C-alpha positions as CSV (number, residue, x, y, z in Angstrom):
1,X,0.0,0.0,0.0
2,X,2.8,2.4,0.8
3,X,4.3,1.9,-2.6
4,X,1.2,3.1,-4.3
5,X,1.0,6.1,-2.0
6,X,4.6,7.0,-2.6
7,X,3.9,6.8,-6.4
8,X,0.9,9.1,-5.9
9,X,3.1,11.5,-4.0
10,X,5.6,11.5,-6.9
11,X,2.8,12.2,-9.5
12,X,1.3,15.0,-7.4
13,X,4.8,16.5,-7.1
14,X,5.3,16.4,-10.8
15,X,1.9,18.1,-11.4
16,X,3.0,20.8,-8.9
17,X,6.3,21.3,-10.8
18,X,4.5,21.5,-14.1
19,X,2.1,24.1,-12.6
20,X,5.0,26.2,-11.4
21,X,6.6,26.0,-14.8
22,X,3.3,27.0,-16.5
23,X,3.1,29.9,-14.1
24,X,6.5,31.1,-15.2
25,X,5.6,30.7,-18.8
26,X,2.3,32.6,-18.3
27,X,4.3,35.5,-16.8
28,X,6.0,35.9,-20.1
29,X,2.9,35.5,-22.3
30,X,0.0,37.7,-23.3
31,X,-1.7,39.0,-20.1
32,X,-5.2,39.0,-21.7
33,X,-5.0,35.4,-22.9
34,X,-7.8,33.3,-21.5
35,X,-5.6,30.8,-19.8
36,X,-3.6,33.7,-18.2
37,X,-6.8,35.4,-17.0
38,X,-8.1,32.1,-15.6
39,X,-4.8,31.4,-13.8
40,X,-4.7,34.9,-12.4
41,X,-8.1,34.2,-10.8
42,X,-7.6,30.6,-9.7
43,X,-3.8,30.0,-9.7
44,X,-3.3,30.5,-6.0
45,X,-6.1,28.0,-5.2
46,X,-4.7,25.4,-7.6
47,X,-1.2,25.7,-6.0
48,X,-2.6,25.5,-2.5
49,X,-4.7,22.4,-3.4
50,X,-1.6,20.8,-5.0
51,X,0.5,21.4,-1.9
52,X,-2.1,20.0,0.4
53,X,-2.5,16.9,-1.7
54,X,1.3,16.4,-1.7
55,X,1.5,16.8,2.1
56,X,-1.5,14.5,2.8
57,X,-0.5,11.8,0.4
58,X,3.1,12.0,1.5
59,X,2.1,11.7,5.2
60,X,-0.2,8.8,4.4
61,X,2.6,7.1,2.5
62,X,5.0,7.5,5.4
63,X,2.4,6.3,7.9
64,X,1.6,3.2,5.8
65,X,5.3,2.4,5.3
66,X,5.9,2.7,9.1
67,X,3.0,0.3,9.8
68,X,4.3,-2.2,7.2
69,X,7.8,-2.0,8.7
70,X,6.6,-2.5,12.2
71,X,4.3,-5.4,11.1
72,X,7.2,-7.1,9.3
73,X,9.6,-6.5,12.2
74,X,7.2,-8.0,14.7
75,X,6.4,-10.9,12.5
76,X,10.1,-11.7,12.1
77,X,10.8,-11.3,15.8
78,X,7.9,-13.4,17.2
79,X,9.2,-16.0,19.5
80,X,9.1,-19.4,18.1
81,X,7.8,-22.3,20.1
82,X,10.3,-23.3,22.8
83,X,11.9,-26.6,22.3
84,X,10.2,-29.3,24.3
85,X,12.2,-30.7,27.2
86,X,13.6,-34.1,26.5
87,X,14.3,-35.3,30.0
Protein backbone atom coordinates (compact mmCIF):
# COMPACT_ATOMS: atom_id res chain seq x y z
CA UNK A 1 0.00 0.00 0.00
CA UNK A 2 2.78 2.43 0.85
CA UNK A 3 4.34 1.92 -2.58
CA UNK A 4 1.16 3.11 -4.29
CA UNK A 5 0.99 6.12 -1.97
CA UNK A 6 4.62 7.03 -2.65
CA UNK A 7 3.91 6.82 -6.39
CA UNK A 8 0.88 9.09 -5.95
CA UNK A 9 3.09 11.53 -4.05
CA UNK A 10 5.55 11.54 -6.94
CA UNK A 11 2.76 12.17 -9.45
CA UNK A 12 1.31 15.00 -7.35
CA UNK A 13 4.78 16.53 -7.06
CA UNK A 14 5.28 16.36 -10.82
CA UNK A 15 1.92 18.07 -11.37
CA UNK A 16 3.01 20.78 -8.92
CA UNK A 17 6.30 21.32 -10.79
CA UNK A 18 4.46 21.51 -14.12
CA UNK A 19 2.07 24.06 -12.62
CA UNK A 20 4.99 26.18 -11.40
CA UNK A 21 6.65 26.01 -14.83
CA UNK A 22 3.34 26.97 -16.46
CA UNK A 23 3.10 29.92 -14.08
CA UNK A 24 6.51 31.14 -15.17
CA UNK A 25 5.57 30.68 -18.82
CA UNK A 26 2.33 32.60 -18.29
CA UNK A 27 4.26 35.50 -16.82
CA UNK A 28 6.03 35.86 -20.14
CA UNK A 29 2.91 35.50 -22.29
CA UNK A 30 0.00 37.74 -23.28
CA UNK A 31 -1.68 39.03 -20.09
CA UNK A 32 -5.16 39.00 -21.69
CA UNK A 33 -4.96 35.41 -22.92
CA UNK A 34 -7.84 33.34 -21.52
CA UNK A 35 -5.56 30.84 -19.78
CA UNK A 36 -3.63 33.70 -18.18
CA UNK A 37 -6.83 35.37 -16.98
CA UNK A 38 -8.09 32.06 -15.56
CA UNK A 39 -4.78 31.36 -13.83
CA UNK A 40 -4.69 34.86 -12.35
CA UNK A 41 -8.09 34.16 -10.78
CA UNK A 42 -7.56 30.56 -9.69
CA UNK A 43 -3.80 29.98 -9.68
CA UNK A 44 -3.31 30.46 -5.96
CA UNK A 45 -6.12 28.02 -5.18
CA UNK A 46 -4.68 25.45 -7.58
CA UNK A 47 -1.23 25.69 -6.00
CA UNK A 48 -2.62 25.46 -2.46
CA UNK A 49 -4.66 22.38 -3.36
CA UNK A 50 -1.63 20.76 -4.96
CA UNK A 51 0.54 21.42 -1.90
CA UNK A 52 -2.15 20.03 0.41
CA UNK A 53 -2.45 16.90 -1.75
CA UNK A 54 1.32 16.40 -1.70
CA UNK A 55 1.46 16.78 2.10
CA UNK A 56 -1.55 14.54 2.82
CA UNK A 57 -0.55 11.77 0.42
CA UNK A 58 3.09 11.99 1.53
CA UNK A 59 2.15 11.67 5.19
CA UNK A 60 -0.20 8.79 4.38
CA UNK A 61 2.61 7.05 2.48
CA UNK A 62 5.05 7.48 5.38
CA UNK A 63 2.44 6.26 7.88
CA UNK A 64 1.59 3.21 5.78
CA UNK A 65 5.29 2.44 5.33
CA UNK A 66 5.88 2.70 9.07
CA UNK A 67 2.99 0.33 9.81
CA UNK A 68 4.27 -2.15 7.22
CA UNK A 69 7.79 -1.95 8.66
CA UNK A 70 6.59 -2.52 12.22
CA UNK A 71 4.34 -5.38 11.12
CA UNK A 72 7.22 -7.07 9.28
CA UNK A 73 9.57 -6.50 12.21
CA UNK A 74 7.15 -7.97 14.73
CA UNK A 75 6.42 -10.94 12.47
CA UNK A 76 10.13 -11.72 12.13
CA UNK A 77 10.84 -11.34 15.84
CA UNK A 78 7.91 -13.36 17.17
CA UNK A 79 9.25 -16.00 19.52
CA UNK A 80 9.08 -19.45 18.12
CA UNK A 81 7.79 -22.33 20.15
CA UNK A 82 10.32 -23.26 22.78
CA UNK A 83 11.92 -26.64 22.33
CA UNK A 84 10.20 -29.34 24.33
CA UNK A 85 12.20 -30.69 27.23
CA UNK A 86 13.62 -34.12 26.49
CA UNK A 87 14.28 -35.29 30.04
